[in-house]
CHARMM internal coordinates of N, CA and C (Angstrom, degrees):
IC EDIT
DIST 1 N 1 CA 1.4395
DIST 1 CA 1 C 1.5307
ANGL 1 N 1 CA 1 C 110.76
DIST 1 C 2 N 1.3205
ANGL 1 CA 1 C 2 N 116.80
DIHE 1 N 1 CA 1 C 2 N -37.31
DIST 2 N 2 CA 1.4592
ANGL 1 C 2 N 2 CA 119.88
DIHE 1 CA 1 C 2 N 2 CA 179.76
DIST 2 CA 2 C 1.5271
ANGL 2 N 2 CA 2 C 111.13
DIHE 1 C 2 N 2 CA 2 C -64.08
DIST 2 C 3 N 1.3313
ANGL 2 CA 2 C 3 N 117.34
DIHE 2 N 2 CA 2 C 3 N -37.40
DIST 3 N 3 CA 1.4680
ANGL 2 C 3 N 3 CA 120.08
DIHE 2 CA 2 C 3 N 3 CA 177.07
DIST 3 CA 3 C 1.5206
ANGL 3 N 3 CA 3 C 110.86
DIHE 2 C 3 N 3 CA 3 C -61.02
DIST 3 C 4 N 1.3143
ANGL 3 CA 3 C 4 N 117.00
DIHE 3 N 3 CA 3 C 4 N -40.66
DIST 4 N 4 CA 1.4615
ANGL 3 C 4 N 4 CA 120.68
DIHE 3 CA 3 C 4 N 4 CA -179.90
DIST 4 CA 4 C 1.5236
ANGL 4 N 4 CA 4 C 110.70
DIHE 3 C 4 N 4 CA 4 C -66.22
DIST 4 C 5 N 1.3211
ANGL 4 CA 4 C 5 N 116.67
DIHE 4 N 4 CA 4 C 5 N -42.47
DIST 5 N 5 CA 1.4632
ANGL 4 C 5 N 5 CA 120.33
DIHE 4 CA 4 C 5 N 5 CA 179.09
DIST 5 CA 5 C 1.5228
ANGL 5 N 5 CA 5 C 110.84
DIHE 4 C 5 N 5 CA 5 C -62.64
DIST 5 C 6 N 1.3250
ANGL 5 CA 5 C 6 N 116.17
DIHE 5 N 5 CA 5 C 6 N -43.54
DIST 6 N 6 CA 1.4554
ANGL 5 C 6 N 6 CA 120.53
DIHE 5 CA 5 C 6 N 6 CA 179.80
DIST 6 CA 6 C 1.5235
ANGL 6 N 6 CA 6 C 110.90
DIHE 5 C 6 N 6 CA 6 C -63.71
DIST 6 C 7 N 1.3213
ANGL 6 CA 6 C 7 N 116.79
DIHE 6 N 6 CA 6 C 7 N -42.57
DIST 7 N 7 CA 1.4579
ANGL 6 C 7 N 7 CA 120.27
DIHE 6 CA 6 C 7 N 7 CA 178.83
DIST 7 CA 7 C 1.5055
ANGL 7 N 7 CA 7 C 113.03
DIHE 6 C 7 N 7 CA 7 C -66.93
DIST 7 C 8 N 1.3210
ANGL 7 CA 7 C 8 N 116.96
DIHE 7 N 7 CA 7 C 8 N -36.43
DIST 8 N 8 CA 1.4635
ANGL 7 C 8 N 8 CA 121.07
DIHE 7 CA 7 C 8 N 8 CA 179.00
DIST 8 CA 8 C 1.5196
ANGL 8 N 8 CA 8 C 110.57
DIHE 7 C 8 N 8 CA 8 C -61.08
DIST 8 C 9 N 1.3238
ANGL 8 CA 8 C 9 N 116.16
DIHE 8 N 8 CA 8 C 9 N -33.58
DIST 9 N 9 CA 1.4596
ANGL 8 C 9 N 9 CA 120.80
DIHE 8 CA 8 C 9 N 9 CA -179.03
DIST 9 CA 9 C 1.5273
ANGL 9 N 9 CA 9 C 111.67
DIHE 8 C 9 N 9 CA 9 C -83.66
DIST 9 C 10 N 1.3228
ANGL 9 CA 9 C 10 N 117.22
DIHE 9 N 9 CA 9 C 10 N 3.46
DIST 10 N 10 CA 1.4593
ANGL 9 C 10 N 10 CA 121.34
DIHE 9 CA 9 C 10 N 10 CA -176.70
DIST 10 CA 10 C 1.5122
ANGL 10 N 10 CA 10 C 114.81
DIHE 9 C 10 N 10 CA 10 C -76.48
DIST 10 C 11 N 1.3023
ANGL 10 CA 10 C 11 N 117.89
DIHE 10 N 10 CA 10 C 11 N -8.38
DIST 11 N 11 CA 1.4646
ANGL 10 C 11 N 11 CA 124.00
DIHE 10 CA 10 C 11 N 11 CA 173.65
DIST 11 CA 11 C 1.5191
ANGL 11 N 11 CA 11 C 115.31
DIHE 10 C 11 N 11 CA 11 C 69.93
DIST 11 C 12 N 1.3294
ANGL 11 CA 11 C 12 N 117.34
DIHE 11 N 11 CA 11 C 12 N 16.42
DIST 12 N 12 CA 1.4607
ANGL 11 C 12 N 12 CA 119.16
DIHE 11 CA 11 C 12 N 12 CA 171.97
DIST 12 CA 12 C 1.5260
ANGL 12 N 12 CA 12 C 108.66
DIHE 11 C 12 N 12 CA 12 C -153.35
DIST 12 C 13 N 1.3132
ANGL 12 CA 12 C 13 N 115.58
DIHE 12 N 12 CA 12 C 13 N 151.27
DIST 13 N 13 CA 1.4559
ANGL 12 C 13 N 13 CA 120.75
DIHE 12 CA 12 C 13 N 13 CA 179.34
DIST 13 CA 13 C 1.5223
ANGL 13 N 13 CA 13 C 110.32
DIHE 12 C 13 N 13 CA 13 C -63.49
DIST 13 C 14 N 1.3176
ANGL 13 CA 13 C 14 N 117.30
DIHE 13 N 13 CA 13 C 14 N -40.73
DIST 14 N 14 CA 1.4664
ANGL 13 C 14 N 14 CA 120.35
DIHE 13 CA 13 C 14 N 14 CA -179.53
DIST 14 CA 14 C 1.5300
ANGL 14 N 14 CA 14 C 111.38
DIHE 13 C 14 N 14 CA 14 C -62.52
DIST 14 C 15 N 1.3250
ANGL 14 CA 14 C 15 N 116.17
DIHE 14 N 14 CA 14 C 15 N -40.51
DIST 15 N 15 CA 1.4580
ANGL 14 C 15 N 15 CA 120.11
DIHE 14 CA 14 C 15 N 15 CA 178.12
DIST 15 CA 15 C 1.5278
ANGL 15 N 15 CA 15 C 110.11
DIHE 14 C 15 N 15 CA 15 C -65.32
DIST 15 C 16 N 1.3191
ANGL 15 CA 15 C 16 N 116.68
DIHE 15 N 15 CA 15 C 16 N -41.15
DIST 16 N 16 CA 1.4559
ANGL 15 C 16 N 16 CA 121.33
DIHE 15 CA 15 C 16 N 16 CA 178.43
DIST 16 CA 16 C 1.5266
ANGL 16 N 16 CA 16 C 110.34
DIHE 15 C 16 N 16 CA 16 C -61.58
DIST 16 C 17 N 1.3280
ANGL 16 CA 16 C 17 N 116.37
DIHE 16 N 16 CA 16 C 17 N -45.25
DIST 17 N 17 CA 1.4624
ANGL 16 C 17 N 17 CA 121.16
DIHE 16 CA 16 C 17 N 17 CA 178.93
DIST 17 CA 17 C 1.5291
ANGL 17 N 17 CA 17 C 110.25
DIHE 16 C 17 N 17 CA 17 C -60.74
DIST 17 C 18 N 1.3135
ANGL 17 CA 17 C 18 N 117.11
DIHE 17 N 17 CA 17 C 18 N -40.66
DIST 18 N 18 CA 1.4622
ANGL 17 C 18 N 18 CA 120.69
DIHE 17 CA 17 C 18 N 18 CA 179.43
DIST 18 CA 18 C 1.5272
ANGL 18 N 18 CA 18 C 110.94
DIHE 17 C 18 N 18 CA 18 C -60.64
DIST 18 C 19 N 1.3211
ANGL 18 CA 18 C 19 N 116.92
DIHE 18 N 18 CA 18 C 19 N -44.00
DIST 19 N 19 CA 1.4585
ANGL 18 C 19 N 19 CA 120.10
DIHE 18 CA 18 C 19 N 19 CA -179.68
DIST 19 CA 19 C 1.5323
ANGL 19 N 19 CA 19 C 112.23
DIHE 18 C 19 N 19 CA 19 C -73.42
DIST 19 C 20 N 1.3209
ANGL 19 CA 19 C 20 N 117.09
DIHE 19 N 19 CA 19 C 20 N -27.91
DIST 20 N 20 CA 1.4644
ANGL 19 C 20 N 20 CA 119.33
DIHE 19 CA 19 C 20 N 20 CA 172.76
DIST 20 CA 20 C 1.5294
ANGL 20 N 20 CA 20 C 109.51
DIHE 19 C 20 N 20 CA 20 C -65.16
DIST 20 C 21 N 1.3252
ANGL 20 CA 20 C 21 N 116.39
DIHE 20 N 20 CA 20 C 21 N -35.44
DIST 21 N 21 CA 1.4635
ANGL 20 C 21 N 21 CA 120.09
DIHE 20 CA 20 C 21 N 21 CA 174.19
DIST 21 CA 21 C 1.5150
ANGL 21 N 21 CA 21 C 111.50
DIHE 20 C 21 N 21 CA 21 C -61.65
DIST 21 C 22 N 1.3223
ANGL 21 CA 21 C 22 N 116.66
DIHE 21 N 21 CA 21 C 22 N -39.58
DIST 22 N 22 CA 1.4665
ANGL 21 C 22 N 22 CA 120.30
DIHE 21 CA 21 C 22 N 22 CA 175.81
DIST 22 CA 22 C 1.5234
ANGL 22 N 22 CA 22 C 110.35
DIHE 21 C 22 N 22 CA 22 C -62.94
DIST 22 C 23 N 1.3224
ANGL 22 CA 22 C 23 N 116.23
DIHE 22 N 22 CA 22 C 23 N -41.45
DIST 23 N 23 CA 1.4661
ANGL 22 C 23 N 23 CA 120.38
DIHE 22 CA 22 C 23 N 23 CA 179.20
DIST 23 CA 23 C 1.5287
ANGL 23 N 23 CA 23 C 110.54
DIHE 22 C 23 N 23 CA 23 C -62.66
DIST 23 C 24 N 1.3266
ANGL 23 CA 23 C 24 N 116.30
DIHE 23 N 23 CA 23 C 24 N -40.95
DIST 24 N 24 CA 1.4606
ANGL 23 C 24 N 24 CA 121.23
DIHE 23 CA 23 C 24 N 24 CA 178.08
DIST 24 CA 24 C 1.5320
ANGL 24 N 24 CA 24 C 110.49
DIHE 23 C 24 N 24 CA 24 C -60.02
DIST 24 C 25 N 1.3299
ANGL 24 CA 24 C 25 N 115.18
DIHE 24 N 24 CA 24 C 25 N -46.51
DIST 25 N 25 CA 1.4647
ANGL 24 C 25 N 25 CA 119.37
DIHE 24 CA 24 C 25 N 25 CA -179.84
DIST 25 CA 25 C 1.5317
ANGL 25 N 25 CA 25 C 111.74
DIHE 24 C 25 N 25 CA 25 C -68.65
DIST 25 C 26 N 1.3224
ANGL 25 CA 25 C 26 N 116.76
DIHE 25 N 25 CA 25 C 26 N -31.30
DIST 26 N 26 CA 1.4725
ANGL 25 C 26 N 26 CA 119.58
DIHE 25 CA 25 C 26 N 26 CA 175.81
DIST 26 CA 26 C 1.5197
ANGL 26 N 26 CA 26 C 110.48
DIHE 25 C 26 N 26 CA 26 C -65.26
DIST 26 C 27 N 1.3230
ANGL 26 CA 26 C 27 N 116.97
DIHE 26 N 26 CA 26 C 27 N -36.84
DIST 27 N 27 CA 1.4677
ANGL 26 C 27 N 27 CA 119.95
DIHE 26 CA 26 C 27 N 27 CA 176.68
DIST 27 CA 27 C 1.5321
ANGL 27 N 27 CA 27 C 110.37
DIHE 26 C 27 N 27 CA 27 C -65.28
DIST 27 C 28 N 1.3207
ANGL 27 CA 27 C 28 N 116.72
DIHE 27 N 27 CA 27 C 28 N -35.21
DIST 28 N 28 CA 1.4628
ANGL 27 C 28 N 28 CA 120.40
DIHE 27 CA 27 C 28 N 28 CA 175.27
DIST 28 CA 28 C 1.5259
ANGL 28 N 28 CA 28 C 110.21
DIHE 27 C 28 N 28 CA 28 C -65.43
DIST 28 C 29 N 1.3301
ANGL 28 CA 28 C 29 N 116.63
DIHE 28 N 28 CA 28 C 29 N -38.35
DIST 29 N 29 CA 1.4671
ANGL 28 C 29 N 29 CA 120.27
DIHE 28 CA 28 C 29 N 29 CA 175.52
DIST 29 CA 29 C 1.5299
ANGL 29 N 29 CA 29 C 110.66
DIHE 28 C 29 N 29 CA 29 C -60.43
DIST 29 C 30 N 1.3167
ANGL 29 CA 29 C 30 N 115.90
DIHE 29 N 29 CA 29 C 30 N -42.70
DIST 30 N 30 CA 1.4717
ANGL 29 C 30 N 30 CA 120.14
DIHE 29 CA 29 C 30 N 30 CA 178.46
DIST 30 CA 30 C 1.5298
ANGL 30 N 30 CA 30 C 109.51
DIHE 29 C 30 N 30 CA 30 C -58.51
DIST 30 C 31 N 1.3206
ANGL 30 CA 30 C 31 N 116.64
DIHE 30 N 30 CA 30 C 31 N -43.66
DIST 31 N 31 CA 1.4561
ANGL 30 C 31 N 31 CA 119.80
DIHE 30 CA 30 C 31 N 31 CA 178.95
DIST 31 CA 31 C 1.5281
ANGL 31 N 31 CA 31 C 110.91
DIHE 30 C 31 N 31 CA 31 C -60.16
DIST 31 C 32 N 1.3184
ANGL 31 CA 31 C 32 N 116.73
DIHE 31 N 31 CA 31 C 32 N -40.60
DIST 32 N 32 CA 1.4526
ANGL 31 C 32 N 32 CA 120.64
DIHE 31 CA 31 C 32 N 32 CA 177.64
DIST 32 CA 32 C 1.5278
ANGL 32 N 32 CA 32 C 111.06
DIHE 31 C 32 N 32 CA 32 C -63.04
DIST 32 C 33 N 1.3202
ANGL 32 CA 32 C 33 N 116.52
DIHE 32 N 32 CA 32 C 33 N -44.10
DIST 33 N 33 CA 1.4639
ANGL 32 C 33 N 33 CA 120.70
DIHE 32 CA 32 C 33 N 33 CA 178.71
DIST 33 CA 33 C 1.5298
ANGL 33 N 33 CA 33 C 111.39
DIHE 32 C 33 N 33 CA 33 C -64.29
DIST 33 C 34 N 1.3163
ANGL 33 CA 33 C 34 N 116.48
DIHE 33 N 33 CA 33 C 34 N -32.05
DIST 34 N 34 CA 1.4632
ANGL 33 C 34 N 34 CA 119.53
DIHE 33 CA 33 C 34 N 34 CA 177.41
DIST 34 CA 34 C 1.5280
ANGL 34 N 34 CA 34 C 110.98
DIHE 33 C 34 N 34 CA 34 C -63.73
DIST 34 C 35 N 1.3322
ANGL 34 CA 34 C 35 N 116.55
DIHE 34 N 34 CA 34 C 35 N -38.43
DIST 35 N 35 CA 1.4708
ANGL 34 C 35 N 35 CA 119.28
DIHE 34 CA 34 C 35 N 35 CA 176.63
DIST 35 CA 35 C 1.5303
ANGL 35 N 35 CA 35 C 110.77
DIHE 34 C 35 N 35 CA 35 C -62.36
DIST 35 C 36 N 1.3240
ANGL 35 CA 35 C 36 N 116.28
DIHE 35 N 35 CA 35 C 36 N -41.36
DIST 36 N 36 CA 1.4639
ANGL 35 C 36 N 36 CA 119.98
DIHE 35 CA 35 C 36 N 36 CA 178.03
DIST 36 CA 36 C 1.5258
ANGL 36 N 36 CA 36 C 109.85
DIHE 35 C 36 N 36 CA 36 C -62.94
DIST 36 C 37 N 1.3310
ANGL 36 CA 36 C 37 N 116.70
DIHE 36 N 36 CA 36 C 37 N -45.19
DIST 37 N 37 CA 1.4679
ANGL 36 C 37 N 37 CA 120.75
DIHE 36 CA 36 C 37 N 37 CA 179.96
DIST 37 CA 37 C 1.5256
ANGL 37 N 37 CA 37 C 110.92
DIHE 36 C 37 N 37 CA 37 C -61.13
DIST 37 C 38 N 1.3331
ANGL 37 CA 37 C 38 N 116.83
DIHE 37 N 37 CA 37 C 38 N -39.08
DIST 38 N 38 CA 1.4570
ANGL 37 C 38 N 38 CA 120.49
DIHE 37 CA 37 C 38 N 38 CA 177.68
DIST 38 CA 38 C 1.5273
ANGL 38 N 38 CA 38 C 110.52
DIHE 37 C 38 N 38 CA 38 C -66.43
DIST 38 C 39 N 1.3247
ANGL 38 CA 38 C 39 N 116.36
DIHE 38 N 38 CA 38 C 39 N -46.12
DIST 39 N 39 CA 1.4707
ANGL 38 C 39 N 39 CA 120.82
DIHE 38 CA 38 C 39 N 39 CA -179.60
DIST 39 CA 39 C 1.5264
ANGL 39 N 39 CA 39 C 112.09
DIHE 38 C 39 N 39 CA 39 C -61.83
DIST 39 C 40 N 1.3225
ANGL 39 CA 39 C 40 N 116.72
DIHE 39 N 39 CA 39 C 40 N -32.13
DIST 40 N 40 CA 1.4656
ANGL 39 C 40 N 40 CA 121.25
DIHE 39 CA 39 C 40 N 40 CA -179.49
DIST 40 CA 40 C 1.5348
ANGL 40 N 40 CA 40 C 112.30
DIHE 39 C 40 N 40 CA 40 C -90.01
DIST 40 C 41 N 1.3287
ANGL 40 CA 40 C 41 N 116.20
DIHE 40 N 40 CA 40 C 41 N 5.60
DIST 41 N 41 CA 1.4749
ANGL 40 C 41 N 41 CA 123.63
DIHE 40 CA 40 C 41 N 41 CA 179.95
DIST 41 CA 41 C 1.5317
ANGL 41 N 41 CA 41 C 113.40
DIHE 40 C 41 N 41 CA 41 C 62.59
DIST 41 C 42 N 1.3310
ANGL 41 CA 41 C 42 N 116.41
DIHE 41 N 41 CA 41 C 42 N 29.25
DIST 42 N 42 CA 1.4621
ANGL 41 C 42 N 42 CA 120.11
DIHE 41 CA 41 C 42 N 42 CA 172.82
DIST 42 CA 42 C 1.5256
ANGL 42 N 42 CA 42 C 110.82
DIHE 41 C 42 N 42 CA 42 C -80.28
DIST 42 C 43 N 1.3354
ANGL 42 CA 42 C 43 N 115.81
DIHE 42 N 42 CA 42 C 43 N -20.93
DIST 43 N 43 CA 1.4611
ANGL 42 C 43 N 43 CA 122.94
DIHE 42 CA 42 C 43 N 43 CA 179.83
DIST 43 CA 43 C 1.5206
ANGL 43 N 43 CA 43 C 109.05
DIHE 42 C 43 N 43 CA 43 C -127.80
DIST 43 C 44 N 1.3076
ANGL 43 CA 43 C 44 N 115.14
DIHE 43 N 43 CA 43 C 44 N 148.55
DIST 44 N 44 CA 1.4536
ANGL 43 C 44 N 44 CA 120.91
DIHE 43 CA 43 C 44 N 44 CA 169.87
DIST 44 CA 44 C 1.5315
ANGL 44 N 44 CA 44 C 107.34
DIHE 43 C 44 N 44 CA 44 C -83.45
DIST 44 C 45 N 1.3122
ANGL 44 CA 44 C 45 N 117.14
DIHE 44 N 44 CA 44 C 45 N 160.34
DIST 45 N 45 CA 1.4686
ANGL 44 C 45 N 45 CA 121.87
DIHE 44 CA 44 C 45 N 45 CA -177.42
DIST 45 CA 45 C 1.5266
ANGL 45 N 45 CA 45 C 111.76
DIHE 44 C 45 N 45 CA 45 C -56.83
DIST 45 C 46 N 1.3312
ANGL 45 CA 45 C 46 N 117.93
DIHE 45 N 45 CA 45 C 46 N -42.22
DIST 46 N 46 CA 1.4667
ANGL 45 C 46 N 46 CA 120.10
DIHE 45 CA 45 C 46 N 46 CA -179.04
DIST 46 CA 46 C 1.5293
ANGL 46 N 46 CA 46 C 111.51
DIHE 45 C 46 N 46 CA 46 C -67.69
DIST 46 C 47 N 1.3283
ANGL 46 CA 46 C 47 N 117.91
DIHE 46 N 46 CA 46 C 47 N -36.19
DIST 47 N 47 CA 1.4613
ANGL 46 C 47 N 47 CA 121.09
DIHE 46 CA 46 C 47 N 47 CA 176.12
DIST 47 CA 47 C 1.5277
ANGL 47 N 47 CA 47 C 109.90
DIHE 46 C 47 N 47 CA 47 C -65.43
DIST 47 C 48 N 1.3370
ANGL 47 CA 47 C 48 N 115.57
DIHE 47 N 47 CA 47 C 48 N -44.84
DIST 48 N 48 CA 1.4586
ANGL 47 C 48 N 48 CA 120.77
DIHE 47 CA 47 C 48 N 48 CA 177.72
DIST 48 CA 48 C 1.5214
ANGL 48 N 48 CA 48 C 110.56
DIHE 47 C 48 N 48 CA 48 C -56.29
DIST 48 C 49 N 1.3253
ANGL 48 CA 48 C 49 N 116.75
DIHE 48 N 48 CA 48 C 49 N -50.10
DIST 49 N 49 CA 1.4637
ANGL 48 C 49 N 49 CA 120.85
DIHE 48 CA 48 C 49 N 49 CA -176.98
DIST 49 CA 49 C 1.5189
ANGL 49 N 49 CA 49 C 111.76
DIHE 48 C 49 N 49 CA 49 C -61.53
DIST 49 C 50 N 1.3398
ANGL 49 CA 49 C 50 N 116.99
DIHE 49 N 49 CA 49 C 50 N -40.60
DIST 50 N 50 CA 1.4596
ANGL 49 C 50 N 50 CA 120.43
DIHE 49 CA 49 C 50 N 50 CA 179.05
DIST 50 CA 50 C 1.5268
ANGL 50 N 50 CA 50 C 110.80
DIHE 49 C 50 N 50 CA 50 C -64.58
DIST 50 C 51 N 1.3105
ANGL 50 CA 50 C 51 N 117.11
DIHE 50 N 50 CA 50 C 51 N -48.48
DIST 51 N 51 CA 1.4611
ANGL 50 C 51 N 51 CA 120.80
DIHE 50 CA 50 C 51 N 51 CA -179.19
DIST 51 CA 51 C 1.5253
ANGL 51 N 51 CA 51 C 111.62
DIHE 50 C 51 N 51 CA 51 C -66.95
DIST 51 C 52 N 1.3167
ANGL 51 CA 51 C 52 N 117.26
DIHE 51 N 51 CA 51 C 52 N -39.34
DIST 52 N 52 CA 1.4559
ANGL 51 C 52 N 52 CA 120.94
DIHE 51 CA 51 C 52 N 52 CA 178.06
DIST 52 CA 52 C 1.5319
ANGL 52 N 52 CA 52 C 110.18
DIHE 51 C 52 N 52 CA 52 C -61.62
DIST 52 C 53 N 1.3239
ANGL 52 CA 52 C 53 N 116.16
DIHE 52 N 52 CA 52 C 53 N -42.96
DIST 53 N 53 CA 1.4603
ANGL 52 C 53 N 53 CA 120.37
DIHE 52 CA 52 C 53 N 53 CA 179.62
DIST 53 CA 53 C 1.5248
ANGL 53 N 53 CA 53 C 111.53
DIHE 52 C 53 N 53 CA 53 C -65.60
DIST 53 C 54 N 1.3131
ANGL 53 CA 53 C 54 N 116.90
DIHE 53 N 53 CA 53 C 54 N -35.48
DIST 54 N 54 CA 1.4686
ANGL 53 C 54 N 54 CA 119.73
DIHE 53 CA 53 C 54 N 54 CA 176.25
DIST 54 CA 54 C 1.5314
ANGL 54 N 54 CA 54 C 110.11
DIHE 53 C 54 N 54 CA 54 C -62.58
DIST 54 C 55 N 1.3208
ANGL 54 CA 54 C 55 N 116.85
DIHE 54 N 54 CA 54 C 55 N -39.85
DIST 55 N 55 CA 1.4643
ANGL 54 C 55 N 55 CA 120.42
DIHE 54 CA 54 C 55 N 55 CA 176.95
DIST 55 CA 55 C 1.5319
ANGL 55 N 55 CA 55 C 110.79
DIHE 54 C 55 N 55 CA 55 C -65.40
DIST 55 C 56 N 1.3274
ANGL 55 CA 55 C 56 N 117.02
DIHE 55 N 55 CA 55 C 56 N -39.70
DIST 56 N 56 CA 1.4672
ANGL 55 C 56 N 56 CA 121.06
DIHE 55 CA 55 C 56 N 56 CA 176.58
DIST 56 CA 56 C 1.5316
ANGL 56 N 56 CA 56 C 109.75
DIHE 55 C 56 N 56 CA 56 C -59.24
DIST 56 C 57 N 1.3184
ANGL 56 CA 56 C 57 N 116.71
DIHE 56 N 56 CA 56 C 57 N -46.25
DIST 57 N 57 CA 1.4654
ANGL 56 C 57 N 57 CA 120.94
DIHE 56 CA 56 C 57 N 57 CA -179.94
DIST 57 CA 57 C 1.5238
ANGL 57 N 57 CA 57 C 111.32
DIHE 56 C 57 N 57 CA 57 C -64.24
DIST 57 C 58 N 1.3311
ANGL 57 CA 57 C 58 N 117.26
DIHE 57 N 57 CA 57 C 58 N -41.49
DIST 58 N 58 CA 1.4660
ANGL 57 C 58 N 58 CA 120.51
DIHE 57 CA 57 C 58 N 58 CA 177.72
DIST 58 CA 58 C 1.5234
ANGL 58 N 58 CA 58 C 110.45
DIHE 57 C 58 N 58 CA 58 C -60.59
DIST 58 C 59 N 1.3309
ANGL 58 CA 58 C 59 N 116.94
DIHE 58 N 58 CA 58 C 59 N -42.25
DIST 59 N 59 CA 1.4588
ANGL 58 C 59 N 59 CA 120.75
DIHE 58 CA 58 C 59 N 59 CA 179.21
DIST 59 CA 59 C 1.5298
ANGL 59 N 59 CA 59 C 111.24
DIHE 58 C 59 N 59 CA 59 C -64.25
DIST 59 C 60 N 1.3145
ANGL 59 CA 59 C 60 N 117.20
DIHE 59 N 59 CA 59 C 60 N -38.30
DIST 60 N 60 CA 1.4679
ANGL 59 C 60 N 60 CA 120.20
DIHE 59 CA 59 C 60 N 60 CA 177.11
DIST 60 CA 60 C 1.5260
ANGL 60 N 60 CA 60 C 110.46
DIHE 59 C 60 N 60 CA 60 C -62.33
DIST 60 C 61 N 1.3202
ANGL 60 CA 60 C 61 N 116.48
DIHE 60 N 60 CA 60 C 61 N -43.66
DIST 61 N 61 CA 1.4674
ANGL 60 C 61 N 61 CA 120.47
DIHE 60 CA 60 C 61 N 61 CA 179.66
DIST 61 CA 61 C 1.5234
ANGL 61 N 61 CA 61 C 111.48
DIHE 60 C 61 N 61 CA 61 C -64.94
DIST 61 C 62 N 1.3133
ANGL 61 CA 61 C 62 N 116.80
DIHE 61 N 61 CA 61 C 62 N -43.66
DIST 62 N 62 CA 1.4619
ANGL 61 C 62 N 62 CA 120.80
DIHE 61 CA 61 C 62 N 62 CA 178.69
DIST 62 CA 62 C 1.5223
ANGL 62 N 62 CA 62 C 109.98
DIHE 61 C 62 N 62 CA 62 C -62.16
DIST 62 C 63 N 1.3207
ANGL 62 CA 62 C 63 N 116.65
DIHE 62 N 62 CA 62 C 63 N -45.51
DIST 63 N 63 CA 1.4676
ANGL 62 C 63 N 63 CA 120.85
DIHE 62 CA 62 C 63 N 63 CA 179.73
DIST 63 CA 63 C 1.5258
ANGL 63 N 63 CA 63 C 111.29
DIHE 62 C 63 N 63 CA 63 C -61.92
DIST 63 C 64 N 1.3160
ANGL 63 CA 63 C 64 N 116.70
DIHE 63 N 63 CA 63 C 64 N -40.96
DIST 64 N 64 CA 1.4608
ANGL 63 C 64 N 64 CA 120.38
DIHE 63 CA 63 C 64 N 64 CA 177.11
DIST 64 CA 64 C 1.5175
ANGL 64 N 64 CA 64 C 111.88
DIHE 63 C 64 N 64 CA 64 C -63.03
DIST 64 C 65 N 1.3167
ANGL 64 CA 64 C 65 N 116.50
DIHE 64 N 64 CA 64 C 65 N -39.61
DIST 65 N 65 CA 1.4562
ANGL 64 C 65 N 65 CA 120.70
DIHE 64 CA 64 C 65 N 65 CA 178.42
DIST 65 CA 65 C 1.5220
ANGL 65 N 65 CA 65 C 110.58
DIHE 64 C 65 N 65 CA 65 C -65.61
DIST 65 C 66 N 1.3174
ANGL 65 CA 65 C 66 N 117.09
DIHE 65 N 65 CA 65 C 66 N -40.66
DIST 66 N 66 CA 1.4670
ANGL 65 C 66 N 66 CA 120.74
DIHE 65 CA 65 C 66 N 66 CA 176.80
DIST 66 CA 66 C 1.5268
ANGL 66 N 66 CA 66 C 110.32
DIHE 65 C 66 N 66 CA 66 C -60.80
DIST 66 C 67 N 1.3349
ANGL 66 CA 66 C 67 N 116.93
DIHE 66 N 66 CA 66 C 67 N -46.73
DIST 67 N 67 CA 1.4769
ANGL 66 C 67 N 67 CA 120.43
DIHE 66 CA 66 C 67 N 67 CA 178.78
DIST 67 CA 67 C 1.5239
ANGL 67 N 67 CA 67 C 110.87
DIHE 66 C 67 N 67 CA 67 C -59.39
DIST 67 C 68 N 1.3355
ANGL 67 CA 67 C 68 N 116.19
DIHE 67 N 67 CA 67 C 68 N -43.44
DIST 68 N 68 CA 1.4644
ANGL 67 C 68 N 68 CA 120.61
DIHE 67 CA 67 C 68 N 68 CA 179.22
DIST 68 CA 68 C 1.5327
ANGL 68 N 68 CA 68 C 110.75
DIHE 67 C 68 N 68 CA 68 C -60.31
DIST 68 C 69 N 1.3187
ANGL 68 CA 68 C 69 N 116.91
DIHE 68 N 68 CA 68 C 69 N -47.76
DIST 69 N 69 CA 1.4690
ANGL 68 C 69 N 69 CA 120.08
DIHE 68 CA 68 C 69 N 69 CA -178.04
DIST 69 CA 69 C 1.5169
ANGL 69 N 69 CA 69 C 111.17
DIHE 68 C 69 N 69 CA 69 C -65.19
DIST 69 C 70 N 1.3309
ANGL 69 CA 69 C 70 N 118.14
DIHE 69 N 69 CA 69 C 70 N -39.28
DIST 70 N 70 CA 1.4663
ANGL 69 C 70 N 70 CA 120.22
DIHE 69 CA 69 C 70 N 70 CA 177.83
DIST 70 CA 70 C 1.5278
ANGL 70 N 70 CA 70 C 111.00
DIHE 69 C 70 N 70 CA 70 C -63.14
DIST 70 C 71 N 1.3119
ANGL 70 CA 70 C 71 N 115.96
DIHE 70 N 70 CA 70 C 71 N -42.78
DIST 71 N 71 CA 1.4769
ANGL 70 C 71 N 71 CA 120.12
DIHE 70 CA 70 C 71 N 71 CA 179.68
DIST 71 CA 71 C 1.5277
ANGL 71 N 71 CA 71 C 110.49
DIHE 70 C 71 N 71 CA 71 C -65.99
DIST 71 C 72 N 1.3270
ANGL 71 CA 71 C 72 N 116.47
DIHE 71 N 71 CA 71 C 72 N -41.91
DIST 72 N 72 CA 1.4510
ANGL 71 C 72 N 72 CA 120.93
DIHE 71 CA 71 C 72 N 72 CA -178.95
DIST 72 CA 72 C 1.5368
ANGL 72 N 72 CA 72 C 111.79
DIHE 71 C 72 N 72 CA 72 C -66.98
DIST 72 C 73 N 1.3263
ANGL 72 CA 72 C 73 N 116.53
DIHE 72 N 72 CA 72 C 73 N -26.94
DIST 73 N 73 CA 1.4679
ANGL 72 C 73 N 73 CA 121.05
DIHE 72 CA 72 C 73 N 73 CA -178.29
DIST 73 CA 73 C 1.5196
ANGL 73 N 73 CA 73 C 112.53
DIHE 72 C 73 N 73 CA 73 C -78.12
DIST 73 C 74 N 1.3335
ANGL 73 CA 73 C 74 N 117.86
DIHE 73 N 73 CA 73 C 74 N -14.99
DIST 74 N 74 CA 1.4760
ANGL 73 C 74 N 74 CA 120.00
DIHE 73 CA 73 C 74 N 74 CA -177.88
DIST 74 CA 74 C 1.4978
ANGL 74 N 74 CA 74 C 111.88
DIHE 73 C 74 N 74 CA 74 C -89.82
END
COOR INIT
IC SEED 1 N 1 CA 1 C
IC BUILD
């Protein structure tokens, strides 16, 4: 979320899109950390799956927003 806020304040659509890309990759990092948490037994399998799916959904929303902004910029 912080990446999106920072990009929004960038004063250009291209800058915003760039920071949305950072947000997308940060969500991928979260997914990676979830695997570590599962492997270390910090999470149960059902908790892992729920949180992982939330990250998948967040990435879909971010990607959709990027597509929208690119289309709107043309």
